[in-house]
C-alpha positions in Angstrom: -21.4 9.8 13.2 -19.1 10.6 16.2 -16.8 13.6 16.2 -13.3 13.5 17.5 -12.1 16.8 19.1 -8.3 17.6 18.9 -6.5 20.7 20.1 -5.7 23.4 17.6 -2.4 23.0 15.8 0.3 25.4 17.0 1.3 27.6 14.1 4.2 30.1 14.2 5.5 32.4 11.4 9.2 32.4 10.8 11.5 35.3 9.9 12.7 35.5 6.2 16.2 34.6 7.3 15.2 31.4 9.0 12.9 30.4 6.1 15.8 30.8 3.7 18.0 28.5 5.8 15.2 25.9 5.9 14.6 26.1 2.2 18.3 25.8 1.4 18.6 22.7 3.6 15.6 21.1 2.1 16.6 22.0 -1.5 20.0 20.2 -1.1 18.3 17.2 0.4 15.6 17.1 -2.3 18.3 17.2 -5.1 20.3 14.4 -3.5 17.3 12.1 -3.0 16.0 12.8 -6.5 19.4 11.6 -8.0 19.5 8.5 -5.9 15.9 7.3 -6.4 15.9 3.9 -8.1 12.4 4.6 -9.5 13.1 8.0 -11.0 15.2 9.9 -13.4 18.6 8.6 -14.5 18.4 5.1 -12.9 14.8 4.4 -13.9 15.1 5.5 -17.5 18.4 3.7 -17.9 16.9 0.4 -16.6 13.9 0.8 -19.0 16.3 1.3 -22.0 18.3 -1.7 -20.9 15.2 -3.9 -20.6 13.9 -2.7 -24.0 17.0 -2.7 -26.1 19.4 -5.2 -24.5 17.1 -7.7 -23.0 14.4 -7.2 -25.7 11.3 -7.0 -23.5 8.2 -6.0 -25.5 6.0 -3.2 -24.3 3.6 -5.3 -22.2 6.4 -7.1 -20.5 8.2 -3.8 -19.7 5.0 -2.4 -18.3 4.6 -5.5 -16.1 8.2 -5.3 -14.9 7.6 -1.7 -13.8 4.3 -2.8 -12.1 6.0 -5.6 -10.1 9.2 -3.6 -9.3 7.0 -0.9 -7.7 5.5 -3.4 -5.1 7.1 -1.7 -2.1 6.0 1.7 -3.4 2.3 0.7 -3.2 2.9 0.3 0.6 4.6 3.6 1.0 2.2 4.6 3.7 3.6 1.9 6.0 7.0 3.5 5.7 5.6 6.9 6.5 3.8 5.5 9.6 7.1 3.9 10.7 8.7 7.4 10.3 6.0 9.0 12.5 6.5 6.3 15.2 10.2 5.4 15.2 13.4 7.4 15.7 16.6 5.6 14.7 19.5 6.4 17.0 17.2 9.0 18.6 17.8 11.2 15.5 14.3 11.0 14.0 14.4 12.0 10.3 18.2 12.3 10.3 18.4 8.8 11.7 16.5 7.4 8.8 18.7 9.2 6.3 21.9 8.1 8.0 20.9 4.4 8.5 19.2 3.7 5.2 21.5 6.0 3.2 24.4 3.7 4.3 22.5 0.5 3.7 21.3 1.7 0.3 24.9 2.6 -0.7 26.0 -0.9 0.1 23.1 -2.4 -1.9 24.0 -0.4 -4.9 27.6 -1.5 -4.8 26.6 -5.2 -4.4 24.4 -5.1 -7.5 27.0 -3.1 -9.5 29.1 -6.3 -9.5 26.3 -8.8 -10.1 25.7 -10.3 -13.6 23.0 -8.4 -15.5 19.6 -10.1 -16.1 15.9 -9.1 -15.9 15.5 -11.1 -12.6 18.6 -9.4 -11.1 17.4 -6.0 -12.1 14.0 -6.8 -10.5 15.5 -7.9 -7.2 17.8 -4.9 -7.2 15.0 -2.4 -7.7 12.8 -4.1 -5.1 15.5 -4.0 -2.4 16.8 -0.5 -3.3 13.2 0.8 -3.4 12.5 -0.6 0.1 15.6 1.1 1.5 14.9 4.3 -0.4 11.3 4.6 1.0 12.7 5.1 4.5 14.8 8.0 3.3 11.9 9.4 1.3 9.6 9.2 4.3 12.1 11.3 6.3 12.1 14.0 3.7 8.3 13.9 3.3 7.7 14.1 7.0 10.2 16.8 7.7 9.1 19.1 4.8 5.4 18.7 5.4 5.7 19.3 9.1 7.7 22.5 8.6 5.2 23.6 5.9 2.2 23.0 8.1 3.6 24.2 11.4 4.8 27.5 10.0 2.0 28.3 7.5 4.2 28.0 4.4 2.8 24.9 2.7 2.5 26.6 -0.6 6.2 27.8 -0.6 7.4 24.4 0.6 5.3 22.8 -2.3 6.9 25.2 -4.8 10.4 24.6 -3.6 9.9 20.8 -3.3 8.5 20.5 -6.8 11.1 22.8 -8.5 14.2 21.2 -6.9 12.9 17.7 -7.4 12.4 18.5 -11.1 15.9 20.0 -11.6 17.9 16.7 -11.1 15.1 14.9 -13.0 16.0 17.0 -16.1 19.6 16.1 -15.9 18.8 12.5 -15.1 16.6 12.2 -18.2 19.2 13.6 -20.4 21.9 11.3 -18.9 19.5 8.4 -19.1 19.1 8.9 -22.9 22.8 9.2 -23.4 23.3 6.1 -21.2 21.1 4.1 -23.6 23.3 5.2 -26.5 26.3 4.0 -24.4 24.7 0.6 -23.9 24.6 0.2 -27.7 28.4 0.5 -27.8 29.6 -1.6 -24.9 28.8 -4.5 -22.6 25.7 -4.1 -20.5 27.4 -5.2 -17.3 30.0 -2.4 -17.5 27.4 0.3 -18.1 25.2 -1.0 -15.2 28.3 -1.1 -13.0 28.9 2.6 -13.6 25.2 3.5 -13.1 24.9 1.6 -9.8 28.2 2.9 -8.5 26.9 6.5 -9.1 23.8 5.6 -7.1 25.9 4.3 -4.3 27.8 7.5 -4.2 24.6 9.5 -3.9 23.2 7.5 -1.1 26.5 7.6 0.8 26.4 11.4 0.5 22.8 11.4 1.9 24.0 9.4 4.9 26.8 11.9 5.5 24.4 14.9 5.0 22.2 13.4 7.8 25.0 13.9 10.3 24.6 17.7 10.0 22.0 19.2 12.3 21.4 22.9 11.5 19.5 24.5 14.4 17.6 26.8 12.0 15.9 23.8 10.6 15.4 21.2 13.4 14.8 23.7 16.2 11.7 24.8 14.3 10.1 21.3 14.3 7.7 21.3 17.3 7.1 18.1 19.2 3.9 16.2 18.3 1.3 16.8 20.9 -0.9 13.9 19.6 1.6 11.0 20.1 -0.5 8.1 21.2 -0.7 4.3 20.7 -0.2 3.2 17.1 -3.8 1.9 16.9 -5.2 5.2 18.1 -3.1 7.1 15.5 -4.5 4.8 12.8 -8.0 5.6 13.9 -7.3 9.3 14.0 -5.9 9.1 10.5 -8.9 7.1 9.2 -11.3 9.7 10.8 -9.5 12.7 9.3 -11.8 13.7 6.5 -9.6 16.2 4.7 -7.1 13.6 3.5 -9.7 11.7 1.4 -10.4 14.3 -1.3 -6.7 15.4 -1.3 -5.5 11.8 -1.9 -8.2 11.2 -4.5 -7.2 14.3 -6.5 -3.5 13.1 -6.3 -4.6 9.6 -7.5 -6.5 11.0 -10.5 -3.7 13.4 -11.4 -1.1 10.6 -11.6 -3.2 7.9 -13.2 -2.5 9.2 -16.8 -2.9 5.9 -18.7 -0.4 5.9 -21.6 2.0 8.6 -20.3 4.9 6.2 -19.8 5.4 3.0 -21.8 3.0 3.7 -24.6 4.4 7.2 -25.1 7.9 5.8 -25.2 7.0 3.3 -27.8 5.0 5.9 -29.7 7.9 8.3 -29.9 10.5 5.7 -30.7 8.6 3.3 -33.0 5.9 5.5 -34.7 7.9 8.8 -34.8 11.2 6.9 -35.5 13.2 8.7 -32.8 16.4 7.3 -31.3 16.6 6.5 -27.6 18.2 9.8 -26.6 15.1 11.6 -27.9 12.9 9.8 -25.3 15.3 11.1 -22.6 15.3 14.6 -24.1 11.5 14.6 -24.3 11.2 13.8 -20.6 13.9 16.4 -19.8 12.1 19.1 -21.7 8.7 18.0 -20.1 10.2 18.1 -16.6 12.1 21.3 -17.1 8.9 23.0 -18.3 7.2 22.4 -15.0 9.9 24.5 -13.2 8.7 28.0 -14.3 5.1 27.4 -13.0 6.5 25.9 -9.8 8.6 29.0 -9.2 5.6 31.2 -10.1 3.5 29.2 -7.6 5.9 30.3 -4.8 4.8 33.9 -5.4 1.1 33.6 -6.3 0.3 31.2 -3.5 0.7 34.2 -1.1 -1.7 36.3 -3.2 -4.4 33.9 -4.2 -6.5 31.5 -2.1 -5.7 27.8 -2.6 -9.2 27.2 -4.0 -8.5 29.6 -6.8 -5.2 28.0 -7.6 -6.7 24.5 -7.6 -9.5 25.4 -10.0 -7.3 27.4 -12.5 -4.5 24.9 -12.2 -6.8 22.0 -13.1 -8.4 24.0 -15.9 -5.0 24.4 -17.6 -4.0 20.8 -16.8 -7.0 18.9 -18.3 -5.9 19.2 -21.9 -2.2 18.7 -21.1 -1.6 15.7 -23.5 -3.8 17.0 -26.4 -0.8 18.7 -28.2 0.5 15.2 -28.9 -2.4 14.6 -31.2 -0.9 17.1 -33.7 2.6 15.7 -33.6 3.9 13.8 -36.6 7.7 13.8 -36.0 10.2 13.4 -33.2 11.0 17.1 -33.5 7.4 18.0 -33.1 7.2 15.8 -30.0 10.1 17.7 -28.4 8.4 21.0 -29.2 5.1 19.8 -27.7 6.8 18.7 -24.5 7.4 22.4 -23.4 3.8 23.6 -23.4 2.7 20.3 -21.9 4.9 20.8 -18.9 3.8 24.4 -18.5 0.2 23.4 -18.5 0.7 21.0 -15.6 2.9 23.0 -13.2 0.4 25.0 -11.2 -1.8 22.0 -10.7 1.0 19.8 -9.4 2.1 22.4 -6.9 -1.4 23.2 -5.8 -2.2 19.5 -5.3 0.9 19.1 -3.1 0.1 22.2 -1.2 -3.4 20.7 -0.5 -1.8 17.4 0.7 0.4 19.3 3.1 -2.5 21.3 4.5 -4.6 18.2 4.8 -2.2 16.2 7.0 -3.4 15.3 10.5 -0.9 16.5 13.2 1.9 14.1 14.0 1.0 11.9 10.9 2.6 14.1 8.2 5.0 11.4 7.1 2.2 8.8 6.9 0.0 11.1 4.8 2.7 12.2 2.4 3.9 8.6 2.0 0.4 7.5 1.4 0.3 10.0 -1.5 3.6 8.6 -2.7 2.1 5.1 -2.7 -1.0 6.3 -4.5 1.3 8.0 -7.1 2.9 4.7 -8.0 -0.3 2.7 -7.8 -1.9 5.2 -10.2 1.1 5.5 -12.6 2.0 1.8 -12.8 -1.6 0.5 -13.2 -2.3 3.5 -15.5 0.7 2.4 -17.5 -0.6 -1.2 -17.8 -4.1 0.1 -18.9 -2.6 2.6 -21.3 -0.3 -0.1 -22.8 -3.3 -2.4 -23.3 -5.3 0.4 -25.0 -2.3 1.3 -27.1 -1.7 -2.2 -28.4 -5.4 -3.0 -28.8 -6.3 0.2 -30.8 -2.9 0.6 -32.5 -2.3 4.3 -31.7 -1.6 6.8 -29.0 -4.8 8.9 -29.6 -6.9 6.6 -27.4 -4.4 7.2 -24.6 -4.7 11.0 -24.9 -8.5 10.7 -24.8 -8.4 8.6 -21.6 -5.9 10.9 -19.9 -8.0 13.9 -20.7 -11.1 12.3 -19.3 -9.4 11.2 -16.1 -8.0 14.7 -15.5 -11.5 16.3 -16.0 -12.8 14.2 -13.2 -10.6 16.1 -10.7 -13.0 19.1 -10.8 -15.8 17.4 -8.8 -13.2 16.2 -6.3 -12.2 19.8 -5.6 -15.7 20.5 -4.3 -15.4 17.7 -1.8 -12.4 19.5 -0.1 -13.4 21.2 3.2 -14.0 24.8 2.1 -12.2 26.4 5.0 -9.0 24.4 4.3 -8.6 26.1 0.9 -10.0 29.5 1.8 -6.6 31.1 2.7 -3.5 32.2 1.0 -0.1 30.8 2.0 1.1 32.5 5.2 -2.3 32.6 6.7 -2.7 30.2 9.7 -4.5 27.0 9.1 -5.7 25.5 12.4 -7.1 22.0 12.6 -9.8 22.3 15.3 -11.9 19.2 14.8 -11.5 16.0 13.0 -14.5 14.1 11.7 -14.9 10.8 9.9 -17.5 12.1 7.5 -17.8 15.9 7.7 -16.0 18.3 5.4 -16.9 21.1 7.8 -14.5 19.8 10.5 -11.8 22.5 10.0 -11.3 25.9 11.5 -9.1 28.7 10.2 -7.4 31.6 11.9 -5.5 34.4 10.2 -2.0 35.3 11.4 
């Protein structure tokens, strides 16, 4: 097999003051994007309640709706590649946020005043998701580039994970309350308020993009590998480190039964009201935050390989506590340890993804991981729903999730050893790129 040689990546270490400014900028952007996401948090859970309770979709139809609505997400890598190749208004990532933040705000307003139906909601989610993917690709590319170029992928991963979870907690709580609101008023009015809120968030993102803090954007080095699009695709395909990293991310997010079957299990079998499903998700998401914050400290003291192995060991039995739950209250209690068990693994897998990016194609790689997330979660949801309805219980879903998570261990051993042999803050230098060799990486200490 031929070997492609590429120059070492330039890595610089930043002062604590500059890092803090970068983290503050990214944190605000992450929070805004998490609130405006049509496939996450408040909007996603509210739409699922609307489809289930007002439009009376059964479990399999709801799972199929989510499967179809996620079609643009399966092609997220395309949006990342466009981010890496295109610069709207000559503003690069800020251009994507300004342009598509404005377009998305207008789309939200349009659908806010459109009669509610399942087809309308499907079209709305498809168009809003397409718009949102451009915004998300800008965040993914910017954050991963900064993390990789300044040897702080672990701290960026911890920050990214924690601040994405915070609005998720609030959104899940609001989503549950929104469902209760739907029961007391006309669906159209409730959806109008929901979509108007989404419009406001995306308009804020568009305005945020007009600000250009030097502490952030002056630290983004120009890509020395910019070539023809076809050459970039070949370079991506030959970059071995992305394959095990993406495979681990795929398995981690497959989790058959963790969405629609779990919702029906909690509401139908444990007889919980809608708000409990929102509260369960809020507790589950909030419980990830302490290990995310912990990861920001331990990633500078332990090698990534150690964090991957121990994080996976804690994560494999993550859903087992649900086997011992017999009430809605018990489910809420179980959500906390379940979140704690998955936090280190999530941050470590994202850290690995950032380290694995080929230079100049960070947006493509991270958006590929986003596409795999939705492919895994949506198809896992359909499989889990089928198992749940066929076997008449949630236990089979727990068994399947545990098995899939256990398969991550052999994937870790496929990761190039030198890529995960350092702590955060030690320089990771991509010296060679091979299409089949896990030994194509060199490392240097700062």
